[in-house]
C-alpha positions as CSV (number, residue, x, y, z in Angstrom):
1,X,-7.3,7.0,17.4
2,X,-3.4,7.2,17.3
3,X,-3.1,4.3,19.9
4,X,-5.2,1.8,18.0
5,X,-3.9,-1.7,18.8
6,X,-4.0,-4.2,16.0
7,X,-4.7,-7.7,17.0
8,X,-4.3,-10.8,14.8
9,X,-7.8,-10.4,13.3
10,X,-7.1,-6.8,12.3
11,X,-3.8,-8.0,10.7
12,X,-5.7,-10.7,8.8
13,X,-8.3,-8.1,7.6
14,X,-5.5,-5.8,6.4
15,X,-3.7,-8.6,4.6
16,X,-6.9,-9.6,2.8
17,X,-7.8,-6.0,1.9
18,X,-4.4,-5.3,0.5
19,X,-4.7,-8.3,-1.8
20,X,-8.3,-7.8,-2.8
21,X,-9.7,-4.3,-2.0
22,X,-13.1,-5.0,-3.7
23,X,-13.8,-8.1,-1.7
24,X,-17.4,-8.2,-0.3
25,X,-17.8,-7.9,3.4
26,X,-19.4,-11.3,3.6
27,X,-16.4,-13.0,1.8
28,X,-14.0,-11.0,4.0
29,X,-15.8,-12.0,7.1
30,X,-15.7,-15.7,6.1
31,X,-11.9,-15.5,5.3
32,X,-11.1,-14.0,8.8
33,X,-13.7,-16.1,10.6
34,X,-15.9,-13.2,11.8
35,X,-19.6,-12.5,11.5
36,X,-20.3,-10.0,8.8
37,X,-21.4,-7.3,11.3
38,X,-18.3,-7.7,13.4
39,X,-16.1,-7.7,10.3
40,X,-17.8,-4.5,9.0
41,X,-17.3,-2.8,12.4
42,X,-13.6,-3.7,12.4
43,X,-13.0,-2.5,8.8
44,X,-14.8,0.8,9.6
45,X,-12.6,1.2,12.7
46,X,-9.5,0.7,10.6
47,X,-10.7,3.2,8.0
48,X,-11.6,5.8,10.7
49,X,-8.2,5.4,12.2
50,X,-6.6,6.1,8.8
51,X,-4.9,2.7,8.7
52,X,-6.9,1.9,5.6
53,X,-6.3,5.1,3.7
54,X,-8.5,4.4,0.7
55,X,-9.3,2.0,-2.1
56,X,-8.2,2.3,-5.8
57,X,-8.1,0.4,-9.0
58,X,-4.5,-0.3,-10.1
59,X,-4.0,0.3,-13.8
60,X,-1.4,-1.2,-16.1
61,X,0.3,1.9,-17.5
62,X,1.3,0.2,-20.8
63,X,-2.3,-0.9,-21.5
64,X,-3.5,2.7,-21.2
65,X,-0.9,4.1,-23.5
66,X,1.7,5.1,-20.9
67,X,4.7,3.1,-22.0
68,X,7.6,5.0,-20.5
69,X,8.5,5.2,-16.8
70,X,11.4,7.2,-15.4
71,X,12.8,8.0,-12.0
72,X,14.0,11.6,-11.9
73,X,16.3,12.9,-9.2
74,X,15.9,16.6,-8.7
75,X,18.2,19.1,-6.9
76,X,16.6,22.4,-6.1
77,X,18.4,25.7,-6.8
78,X,17.5,27.0,-3.3
79,X,16.3,25.4,-0.1
80,X,14.2,28.2,1.5
81,X,10.7,27.5,2.6
82,X,9.1,29.4,-0.3
83,X,11.0,27.5,-3.0
84,X,10.2,24.1,-1.3
85,X,6.5,25.0,-1.1
86,X,6.4,26.3,-4.7
87,X,8.1,23.2,-6.0
88,X,5.8,20.9,-4.0
89,X,2.8,22.7,-5.3
90,X,4.0,22.4,-8.9
91,X,4.7,18.6,-8.5
92,X,1.2,18.1,-7.2
93,X,-0.2,19.8,-10.3
94,X,1.7,17.5,-12.8
95,X,-0.3,14.4,-13.7
96,X,2.9,12.7,-15.1
97,X,4.3,12.5,-11.6
98,X,2.8,9.6,-9.8
99,X,5.1,9.8,-6.7
100,X,7.5,12.3,-5.3
101,X,9.8,11.7,-2.3
102,X,12.0,14.2,-0.4
103,X,15.4,12.6,0.0
104,X,18.6,12.8,2.0
105,X,21.9,13.0,0.2
106,X,23.0,14.9,-2.9
107,X,19.6,15.2,-4.6
108,X,16.5,16.7,-2.9
109,X,13.6,14.8,-4.6
110,X,12.9,11.6,-6.4
111,X,10.1,11.7,-8.9
112,X,8.4,8.7,-10.4
113,X,7.2,9.9,-13.8
114,X,4.9,7.9,-16.2
115,X,4.4,9.2,-19.7
116,X,3.5,7.9,-23.2
117,X,6.9,8.0,-24.8
118,X,10.3,9.8,-24.9
119,X,8.7,12.8,-26.7
120,X,6.2,13.2,-23.9
121,X,9.0,12.9,-21.3
122,X,11.0,15.5,-23.1
123,X,8.1,17.9,-23.2
124,X,7.4,17.2,-19.5
125,X,11.0,17.9,-18.6
126,X,11.4,21.1,-20.7
127,X,7.9,22.6,-20.3
128,X,7.3,21.7,-16.6
129,X,10.3,20.5,-14.6
130,X,12.9,22.9,-16.0
131,X,10.6,25.8,-16.9
132,X,11.1,27.7,-13.7
133,X,14.1,28.7,-11.7
134,X,13.5,26.1,-8.9
135,X,15.6,23.3,-10.3
136,X,19.4,23.3,-10.3
137,X,20.0,19.7,-11.5
138,X,18.1,16.8,-12.9
139,X,19.2,13.2,-13.4
140,X,16.8,10.7,-15.1
141,X,16.8,6.9,-15.3
142,X,14.4,5.1,-17.5
143,X,12.7,1.8,-16.4
144,X,13.8,-1.0,-18.7
145,X,11.7,-3.7,-16.9
146,X,10.0,-3.9,-13.5
147,X,11.2,-6.8,-11.4
148,X,8.8,-6.1,-8.5
149,X,6.1,-3.6,-7.9
150,X,3.6,-3.7,-5.2
151,X,1.6,-1.5,-2.9
152,X,1.2,-4.3,-0.4
153,X,2.9,-3.5,2.9
154,X,4.6,-6.2,5.1
155,X,2.8,-6.5,8.4
156,X,5.1,-9.1,9.9
157,X,6.6,-6.7,12.4
158,X,3.1,-6.2,13.9
159,X,2.3,-9.8,14.7
């Protein structure tokens, strides 16, 4: 299904689902002006194609006791396949890391880390990130305030 063509109704469905993932099929169908059965078929097609990758509840970190966010730039000590694979596996095992991106430039990875407080961050850094011989350099920046944060993707280029 790599060649799935998205029409204006598909784009409307995606826009609604990004804003309200728990919307009922009946309400979704009404918003995009489809019958419930046609709406369900289209959503199932978008899910099967992997365009809708899943549904999740978005939590407020501070309200669940996770008051410190940091962006950590990591430079690996070596760049061979084994080191990259081992580092990637470790990152996936760390609950504190909510996102990890491989980068171009002077640093290899950007980690988004969410923890309780500075003590928790220090333990994460010393006990996990710096505990092996994978990492050559780390540079951390703490979030003072979030100006914008969304998981909603712009679909304007598709219309």
